[in-house]
N, C-alpha and C positions, 0 to 999 in steps of 0.2 A: 275342500280345502281343511286342513287341521288347525284349530284354533286354541288348542286348550294347553294348559301350562304344562301338565305331563307329555303330551305328545309331540309338544315343540322342542324336546330337548333330544338332540341325536347321543350316540353312544359315547363317540369319542369327545376329547377334550377341545376345547377352540384355542388355537395359539394365540398369544398376545404379543402386541408388537413390543420387542424390547430392542429396536436398532437406534434408539438414543438413550438409553441407560449404560451407565457405567457398570464395571466389571462386579461391583459390589451390590448395587440395584438389581442386575440381571440374576445374581446369585439368590439374593432374597426372594425374589419372584419365584424362581423355580422351585424353590424348597417349599414356599408357601403353597403353590400350586400341586406340586407333588403330594402336600400331605393333606388337601383338601378330601372332604369326605367326597368318595365316588357316586355315592347313592343320589338317586334324585330326590331333590328336594322339595317333594309336593304337599307339605303341611298347610296349613291353612294361612301360615304368616306369608309364606311365598305367594299363595294364591292371592292374598289381598295387595302384595305388591305387583303383581300382573294384572289385576283387575278382574281377577275370577277366584274369590273366596269360596271355599266349599264349608258352606255352614254343618253341613252333615258332621263333619269331623271335629263340631264345638257342640252340637245339641244332638241330644239330651247331655247335658254336663256330665262328665264321668264322675261315678261315685262308688266309694269303696263300699265293700259289703261288708254287712254287720260284726262278722267275725273278725275281718281284718281291720276295721275300725277299733272294736273292742280290744284288739292287740294293742292297738296305739295307744288308747285310754290307759291301759295297765302300766304299759311303759312310761308314761309322760305322768302319770301318778307317782311312780317311784322316783321318776328324775326330779320331780318338783319336791318331793318330801327330803332329798339329800341337798337340793340346791336352798331350802328352807332352813335344813339343819347345820350344814357344813359351809354354805358359800355365802361370805359378805364381800359382795363385790367392790364396795369402797375400801375395805381394808386390803384385798387384792389389790387395788388399783394404787394404795399407798405404800405397800411394802414391793409390788413389782414381781410378787411372786404367787402362785396358786399351791395352796397346802397340801403336802403329800396325803394328809388323811382324807381331803375331797378328791385326789384322783385315783386313792385306793376305792373310796366308796362308789365313784363313776363306775369305775372297771367291775366292781362287786355288782352293779345291776346292769352291766352289759353296754354301757354308753359308749364303748371303744370300738364296738361291734355291731352296730344298729340294723346295718345293711348285710353285715356277712351270714351268709347263709349257715344254719343251725347245724349242718354236718361239720363246719369248721368252728365250731364252739360260739358263733354270733347270735343273735336274734332272731335274723333272718326276717326282718319287718320290710315293709314296703317303703320306697321311696317318698310316698305320701307322708306316712309316718315319720319318716326320717324329717321330712321337711317340717312336721308340727313340731318334732323337736328342736329343729332350728330355730322355729319360731320364738318358743318358750325361752331358749339360751340368749336369743338377741333380746328379748324384752328383759333381761336380769343383767346379763354381764358380757359384753363384749368380748373380753379375754377368754371365757369359756367356750363361746361360740367359734372364736379362732382357732382355739386349740384343738376341738373336737372337729370342728371343719375341714380344717387343714390335714387331720388325720385321716379322716373318713372320705373326703371329697374329692382331695387331690394328692393326698399321701397315699401308702403303698395299697389299702384295701380295694380301691376304686380299679386303678390300672389291673391288680391281680384278677379281680373277679372279670375284667372285660378281657384281659389279653395272656394272663398267667396259665402255663401248664399246670396239670394236676399236679406235679410233684411240687411245682412253686406254690400252689395255693394250700395243699396239705402241710408244708413246711411253713410258710410264713403267716398264712391268716388266723390260726390259733393264738399265735403270739399276739397279732395285733387286737383279737377280741378279748383276750386277757387283759389289755392295756397298755402293750408296749407301744409307746408312742412314733409315729412315722410321719415322714415328711416329704416333700419333693422339689428338688433342686434342678431349676431352670437359668435364673437370672443370674447374669455375669455383671461386672463391675462397668464393661465399656458396650455392653449388649442391649439391654433394655427388651426391646419387643421382635430384635431382629437377629434370629438364631444363625444366619449364614456367617456372621462375626464372631460365634461361639468358639471361645479357646480351649475349654476344658476337653481332653482326648484321650482316647482308650484304644491300645493299640493291642492286637492278637499276638501272643508269644509264638516262639517257635513251633512248639509242639501242638498248637491250638486249643490248649485245654483252659487258657486264662487269658484275661485281658489286664494290662496294666494301665491303671486310671491316675491321668495326674490333670490338675487344674484349680480353680476356686469358683466357688459360688457364693452370690451375695444375696441377701433377704430370704433366708432359706427358713421359712416360718417352722417351727418345731424343731429346727433342726439342731438348737442347742439342748433337747430334751431327747431326741430320737433314738429308737434302737434300730432303726433301718430307716434308709431314705433312697426313692426313686429319683437317679442320678441321669441327665441328659449329656452326652457327650459326642464330639464328633468320631466318627470311626471311617475316615476316607479311604475310597479306592481310587483308582486309575479310571473306573468309570462313574462313578459317582464322587467327587471330592469333597463336598459337601454334606454327605452322608450324616444323619444322626441315629444316635441309638439309646435304649433307655435301658439301664442297668439297675438291681435291685442291690445296693450297696448297705452291708452292717456297718455300724460305726465304731463296733470293737474292732474291725480289721486293723491292723498296722496301715499308720499313713494317712488315717482319717482324723483331722484335727479340728476343733471348734477355735477358731482365731479370733473372733470376736463377737459378743452378744450386743446386737443392735438395739437402740433405745430410740422411743418416738414420743411424739406429742400427745398421744392417748396410746391404748392399749399397752400398758406399762408390764404387764405381765405376759407379754409376748414373746415365745421363747425361740425368736428370732435372730440368724446370726450369719456370720459369714464362716465357711465350711473349706478348708483346704483338703486336697486328695492327692498324696504324694506317693508315688509309686505304689498305689492300692491294688493289691492281685485279686482281681474278680473272677470268679469261676465262669465260664462260657455258659453253664447253665443257669445262671442268674440275668441272660438278657432276657428283656420282656419285650413279646410283640414280635421278636424276629431283627434281626439285625438291617440297619438301615433305615428302620421303620420308628425311629424314636419321635420325632415330629408328629407322626400319627398317633401315636400313644397319648403324647401331651396333649395334644389339641383334642383328641377324642375323651380324654379323660377331663378336659378343661370346660369342655362343652357340657357333660352330663354332670360335672359338681357344679358347675356355675350359677345351676338352680339354687343352691345352698344360701348364697350369699341374698339373694332378694329375699328368703325364708327370712332370714335373719334380720333384715330390714323391715320385712312385715310386723316382725315381734317387737322391735324398737318402733316403729310408727304406730302400733298399738298402745303400747306402753305410754309414748307422746301423748295420744288422745286422752287418755285417762287422766295424766298428769293437768293437761291443759283443761279438760273438762271441770274437775275438780276445782282449778283456779278460778275458770270464769263464773262457778258456782259462787264460790266463797268471797271473791276478790271484789270489795266496792268501790268504785268511784262515781262520783257526781250524783250519788242518793240511789245506785243500782247496782247489782253485779255486773262485771265489766263485760259477761257474756251477753248482755243485752245490749250492747254499743255493736253498732254495725261494723266498724273495723275489725272487732275482734270474732265477732259472729261469721263474719267471712271467712277469717283464719280457720275457725272450727268448723265450717262446712267442708271446705276444701280439704282438709286433714282427713276428715271421715270418709269422704268420696273416695281420694284418693288410698286411702288404707284398704278400705274393701275390694277396689281395684288391683292393689299389689297382693292380697291375699288370693285373689280369684285367677292371675296369672299363676303363681306359684302351686296353686292346685293343678291347674290345669296340665301345666309341663310335666308336674311329678306325677300325674295320672297316666301320660303319654309315656313316660317310663316303665309305670306299672304294668302298663300293657305289653311292652318290649323293653327289655333292658338294655336292648341294642338300637332302639328307637332313635330316629335323625332326629334331634330336637336342636340342633346346633343354632336354628333362627330364632326358634321360640325363646330358647334358654338365654341366648344374647339379648334379645329384646327386653327379657324380664331381667336381666341384669343391668343393662340399661336405664331401663325406666323407674325401676324399682330403686336402684342406688340414688338415681335424681331426686325422684319425689319424697323419698324417705329425708333424705338430707333437707330439704325444704320443709318438711314436715319439723324436723329437729330445730331449725333456723326458727321458725315460727315459733316453736315451744319456748325457745330461748328469749325472742322476743316478748311474748306474752308474759312471759316470767318475770321480763325485767332484771332487775339486781337482784331479785331470789334465782333467778336463772344463772346468772354468772357468779352467785357466791357457790361456794363448794358446800356438799351435804355433810361434811364435819363441823363447819364454821355454822351453818343453819343449826343444825342439832345444839351445839355448845350454848347457843344464845336461845335455846329455847323454841324455834321455828320447826314447822316440818320439814326435815331433810330430803325433799326431793332431789334425785342425783341428776339434774338437768345439766350441769357442768360438767361431770364426768361423761355423761352419754353422748355430750356434743364432742367432747374431744374424741372418744373413741370411734366415733361414726363417719368422723370426716374420712377416713382410709376409705369408705363403701364405695366412693366412687372412680376409686384408684386399684382396689385389691381387684385379682383375677380380671385384668382388663380394663384399663381406663376407659372412661366415657369415649374420648377419642378414637382409641383404638376398636373401641365396640361399633362405634358409626361407621367406620372405615371395613370392618367384618360385616356386618348387616349390609352396607351398602352393595359389598361384593356378591354377597349371596341375592341380592333382590335383582342385582345385574345380570346374573348368570342366564337365564335363559334367553336373553337379549344377545350376550354375548355368542351364546352357541349358535344362534340363528344368523346373525350378522357380524361377529367379530372378525371374521375371516375375510370378509368383503373390505375393511378397512386397514388391513394387516399388510403393511408394505413389503415386508419380507418373504410373503408367500409369491408364488409364480402369479401372473395376471389370468391365467384360466382357471386356476382354483380361486382366486378372488372373485372372478365373475360369475363363476358356478354358484359361490356363496351368495353373492350380491342377488342374483335372480331368485334364487330358492327364499331368501328373506324377503324381497319385495311380492313375491306372491302370496307370502304368509302374513304380512302387515297390512296388504290390499284388502285381507277381509277382517284381520284381527281389529285393526283400527278403528273402521266405522262402526263395528260392532261395541265398542268402547264408548259410543256416543246414545245408544239406547238406553232409553228411561226404564230400566229395569230394575225390580226390588229384590229382596233375598229368596224369593220364592216360598215353596212349601215348609222351609225350616221356620219362618217368623210364627207360624202356625203352634208351633210350641211352646210361645212364649206368653206372658201376661199380655191381654190386649191392649194396655197402656205402654207397654214395650216393644211391639210389635214394629211400629214405624222407626224406631232406633235402630233395628235391623236392617231395614230398608236403607237407612241413612247411611249404616256403614258400606252396603254393597254400593250404594250411589258414590260415596267418597272414594271407594276402591278404584272405580272406573276412572275417576278424575285424576288419583294418583296416576295409574298406570298410564294414561294420556301424556300427563306433563312429563312423567319419567322418559317415556319414549321420545318426546319432542326433543328433551334434553341431551337424550343420547344423539339424536340426528343434528342437533344444531353444534356440538361439541364434539362430537365425533370420538377418537382414542382420548384426546384432551379431556373428555369428563372424568376420566380417576383422577386426575390431577384437582379438580375442584372439588376439593374435601368440605368446603363451607356449604356450597351448594347440594352435594350428596347429603350432608348432615340434615339438610332443611325435609328431603325428601324421606330419609330414615324416619326423622322425628313425625311424619304425619303416619307413616306406614306402622310406627310403633303404636301411636295413640289409638289407629283403627282396630290393631289386633288386639290392645288393652281393652277398650270398648266391648270388642265381642266377648272376651273371657268374662267380663264383669255382667253384663249381659246374660249369659248361660249360668252363672254361678250364682247369680240372685235368683234367677227361675228354679234352681236345684233346691233352693231355700223356701221358695214359693211352694215347692211341691211337697214339702214335707208337712204332713197332715196335723202335726201338732203347732204350727205356728200359726197363732190369732193372728184374727184379719187386721186388727190395729196394727202391729207390727208388720204384715205385708204391705199396707200403706205406706208405712215409713219407708219401708226398703224401696219401694218403688219409687216415693219421691226422691229416695239416695241416688238411685241409679240414673233417673231422668235427669238429676241435677249433674250428675258426673258427666251425662251425654251433652250436657250445656258446655261445661267445662272443655270436654273433649273439642267441640265445634269451636270454642274459642280459642284454642291451641294450634289445632289445625288451620285454623285462619291467619293466625301470627306468621306460623312458618310458611304460609303461603304469602304471605306481604314481605318475610324476607327475602324470598324468592325473587318477587317483584322488583324491590327496591336493588338487589343487586350489588353488595359494597363488597364484593370478593376482589376485584382488581386494585380499587384502593385501599382496601386493607393491608393487600399484600405489600403495594409499594412504602403505605407508612411503615410497615413491619419493618422492610428491608432498610428504611431509614434509620428506624429507630436502633 
């Protein structure tokens, strides 16, 4: 009997029960399912949710070659020099503008074309080196991090590299690499995360040479400064009334108008706006990725680009750790530095452990992309975004709490009265968006849950789908019963991580065994939740969220162990530093166990029904 994650997946997509959905819900689901990646998600994160983590995908931890690493170092040195000389983050925050001289210098060193291939005028650097640059920017200025990330991670370069024709790449990538800013336009005023309700529409003219684009997009980051925008629009046909297509639109074309520049609590220099398209003539050759494949382009672009945000969050967390450590050493209360008081020491230790873990995820997912730019990283990147943004916000909040009044006071005010101008207040405002940007935490949990349930839905989804003939349902039920009769008992075996743990430091090997055991516990409990709830499980979003949190913690734990081991393997690392690192990683393991136990307690308490009822009454 086949029992592995990969073997359990049939080629065909499983039908989902839509009998109780209204037309809008059904359309949204059909669009989402049609745009899902058809490749088999067999990465380590999927294996963790299925109780079969493949640690060979994680160990040994992928490492850059010396030449590639040196290329990254050289660029980071140039970037840091430009930031030191031309970037004043507090001034940018105060004026709401990024100086033109800074933009020119960033363009000069290639910061707008970090991943664009050299043949198109870019630097051709790896995803890992791009993520390292995002860490540096995240530690300095959220506005610059957002500008360059929106341009390269979700703006024109990424979808052009992944989906563009050779003609499109030759025409537009050199412009992007030289510093022409790009943007991505998906969100609309009444749409949010539901593309089925999109109103922006493009109609092919009679001769078939051009599309006529009409609509309005909201919160288009970089939109008010962009020279080109990737625009998502409906291109309905009789067969596909909700089809969407991605278009590359130049803002200089007639009919493209910036209606409003949006202003926010933080990121004061974010060039984000409302963009209107009125009878914009778009050449048919500017379709990206094919007609009707717009949502695929959007989701794939977001999946790959999503790792940039946790990279910036890592840089932010490293900056917070530096600020908090300095404060803990220098600030005295009751006769000793506050870092020697248990309450502050606990915050510092958790900051340090979570920051190491955050960097570990970013480096691992980045390395996956470096191995294959079309790599299926949707689940790993989503976990990185969810976990990294939430933990970095906690670190930011703790930094504010530790600094007290000096955290709440602006850097300009601190400087004016002769105090150290730590920019905690600015960093705090700028970072709040991170759990919302590029998929809110709530949407990420639903996305991850859908991916985690995929193998189970493929095995047994047809059996509980009332829209299918009874013979089809019966056959599916028999197939699922045969599979789970073997799969489920195996998840009770007290097996460890196998030979993979031999690659770890002796003090860390039992940690990998713990991940393997916890993965099987998660798989069992998730399966039982499916058995008990049936099709209704998809509506139990709070319940699913707890399962997602457990799986995310296990994935992050594994990345942290593997990344730490790669540091231990560095022959230049002194023994005393190795001991400190091992102690930090083991502490992170205890934190992870604590968080997993908390998620399982929430599952046991099961307040979903009462929460729903109270919410409706409110």
